[in-house]
N, C-alpha and C positions, 0 to 999 in steps of 0.2 A: 505480452502476458505481464498480470496486474501483480500477482500473487507475491513473486518475488520483493517485489518495492513494498508492497502491504507489509509483509514481514519483517522488512528491514524498519520500518517503522515503527511496528510493533515493537520491537526488540530493544530500540532504541528509546522507546518510552516507559520499557520496563515492564510490559505485560507479559505474562506468558500465555499459550494460548487458550487456557481455560478462562483466565479471567476476562480477555479480550473478548472470546465468545459470549460471557455473561453480559457484559456491557452491551454489545452489539445484537442481544437476542438471539443468537444462533448458537447451533451446538458445536462443541470444539471440533466432530470430524469437519462439518462443514468450513469451518476456519482453515484447518488443516487442507481440505480439496483445493481450496481458492489459493493458499500459500504456496501450494504445491503444484498449479497450475493445472490442475484436473477438470476445473470448472472457473467460470468466471464470475464475480458476484456481479448481480443486479444492480441497476442503479440508485436504488435506493439502501441496498445494503452498502456498496460503495461509500454515499453519502454519510451513511451512519458511523462507517469506519474511519472515515475522513474526520467527522465531528470529535469522535473518541480519541483520535491518534492528533488532532489539531492541527491539520494540514489541508491545503485546499487540494481539491478532486485534482485540478490541474497539474499539480506537481507530481501526483500518482502517474499521470499519463506522460508526462515529460520526462521522470526519471525510468521508467518502464521501455522507453522508446528506445529501442538497440540499432537504429541507423546510423550510419557511418558519415551521417552530415556535420562539420565541421562546425557549423554555426549553432545546430542543436546540440553538441558535445560541449561548447564552450556554454550555453544556457544552463546544461546539466552540472557542470564544475562551479559556477556561479552560484546554483540554487542549493548545491550541498555544502558550499562554503558558510553559506548563512543559515544553516539551519541547527 
C-alpha cells in the first residue's frame, strides 16, 4: 500500500490534503482514498505526486514495502536518514 507513505511525505512537506490535491489536479476525496489505501494511484498520478513532493517514485515503493527482509529494512533506514 503506497498511500500511507505518500501521506507521510505530504505532511512532511507541509501540505494539507486540499492543497496537495490542487497541485496534482485531483479532488481532495481522491487523495484521501489513496492515502487511506482504498485505491492505488495510477502511474501518471503517482509520478505527479512525486514531482510535487520532490521525491523519487522508487522511494515511495521502497518505503512502502513492509517485508521483513533485513537488507530492505537497512535501505529504508538509510533513505529516511537522508530525507
